[in-house]
N, C-alpha and C positions, 0 to 999 in steps of 0.2 A: 225655212219658209217664213217670210217676215210678215209682222202683225198687221201691216197694210194692207197686204194680200188677203190674208184671213178676214179683216175688217170688210173688205170689198166682196168677199166670197160669202158671208154669213147673214145677209139680210134675211135669206131664205128661212131661218132657224126661227124668226118671228113669226112665222105661220105653222110651225109645228116642232115636234120634240127632235127631229133626227134632220140631217143634212139635206136630204133628197124626199122629205116627206115622211118615209118610213125607213126603220132602220134597216141599213144597208151595207154593201163592201165602202161605199164612200165614208161612211162613218168610221169605219175601222182604219182605212187608210189615213185619213185626217187625223183620227185621234192618234195614231202612232206619231207623227209629224209634231203636233201639238204637244204629246206628251214627252218627247224627247226636248223639246224646245223649254218646256217648264221644268224638267230634271236637269237641264244644263244652265239654268238661269237665265233664261232668254226674258223677252217682256213679259209683265204681267198681263193677264187674262182681264183684269179689271176696265180696261178700255173699250172691250166689246162684250158687254153683260151678257149677251146671249151666247157666245161662244163659253163663256166662264159657266152658264149654267149647262149647256149642252155636254161640257167637259166633267160635270159633275155627276149628270145622267149616265153617261159613259162609265165613268168611275163604279158607279151602283150596279151596273150588271155583272152579274157573278162570273162570267167567263173572262171578261174584262178585268175585273179585280184580280184573278187568278194569274193572268198574264202579266198584270203590273207588279204582281208580288214576286214573280220570277224574274223579272227584269231587275227588280231592286235587290233580290239575292245574289243573282250574278254580278250586279254592280258592286256589291260589297266583297265579293270574293274576287273578282278579276279588274276593277277598275281604281283608280285612282279616285279618293273622296272628291265629291262635287258638291257644293253649297245648293240646296235646292230650294226654292223659292216656292210657297204655297200659292196655287192659283185664287 
């Protein structure tokens, strides 16, 4: 998923905290794509401030934080090291 596509999709976040107004499957699905992009050193989220803030809100959700921790544990065990850039 390119940052340009996300930038085009994300103006809706200016009007609320979540991608489709209320927290939904759309936020979960988009988070996974954005998270893997960040994890693999993709484009920084700074060029889309609403996306960066949304990503932090997602990370603050306890269930999301737990899944991110599981992914990071599995990465350390199963994958080659990847240089991670903070959003």
